C-alpha positions in Angstrom: 134.4 103.6 116.6 131.5 102.2 117.6 129.5 103.7 121.0 127.8 101.4 123.0 124.1 101.7 123.4 122.8 102.8 126.2 120.6 100.7 128.6 117.1 101.5 128.9 116.0 102.3 132.4 113.3 100.5 134.0 110.3 102.5 133.1 111.4 102.2 129.5 111.4 98.2 129.6 107.7 98.3 131.1 106.7 100.8 128.8 108.1 98.8 125.9 106.2 95.6 127.1 103.2 97.3 127.0 102.9 96.1 130.8 102.4 98.4 134.0 104.9 99.2 136.1 105.3 97.6 139.7 104.2 100.1 142.3 106.4 100.4 145.4 105.8 97.1 147.4 106.8 95.7 143.7 103.1 94.9 142.9 101.9 95.3 139.7 98.3 96.9 139.7 96.0 94.4 138.6 93.5 96.6 137.8 95.9 98.6 134.6 96.6 95.1 133.5 92.8 94.2 133.5 92.5 97.3 131.8 95.1 97.1 129.3 93.7 93.5 128.2 90.6 94.5 128.0 91.7 97.4 125.3 93.5 94.9 123.6 90.4 92.2 123.3 88.1 95.7 121.9 91.0 96.5 119.6 91.3 92.3 118.1 87.7 92.5 118.1 87.6 94.8 115.9 90.4 94.1 113.6 88.5 90.8 113.3 85.4 92.7 112.1 86.9 94.4 109.4 89.0 91.4 108.1 85.4 89.7 107.9 84.2 92.3 106.0 87.1 92.7 103.6 86.5 88.5 103.2 83.2 89.6 102.6 83.7 91.7 99.9 86.7 89.8 98.3 83.9 87.1 98.1 81.7 89.1 96.5 83.7 90.3 93.6 85.3 86.4 93.0 81.7 85.9 92.0 81.3 88.6 90.1 84.0 88.3 88.0 83.3 84.4 88.1 79.9 85.3 86.6 81.7 87.5 84.2 83.9 84.8 82.7 80.9 81.7 82.6 78.8 84.2 80.5 81.6 84.7 78.0 
């Protein structure tokens, strides 16, 4: 017999969506939204810097391998 999934609470739905909960009036806390977006942008910039460094490393390695192949 299959058990029915337990529905998420409203708080869990907002937490899973990574958005701030509305306050009692139903308004979203814009400060929290901005802070969350700033953190996401910061994380993206950090990730992009890591990716660019890895691309540079791989390019350098490819160049070394090309030089080895040409010399043989």
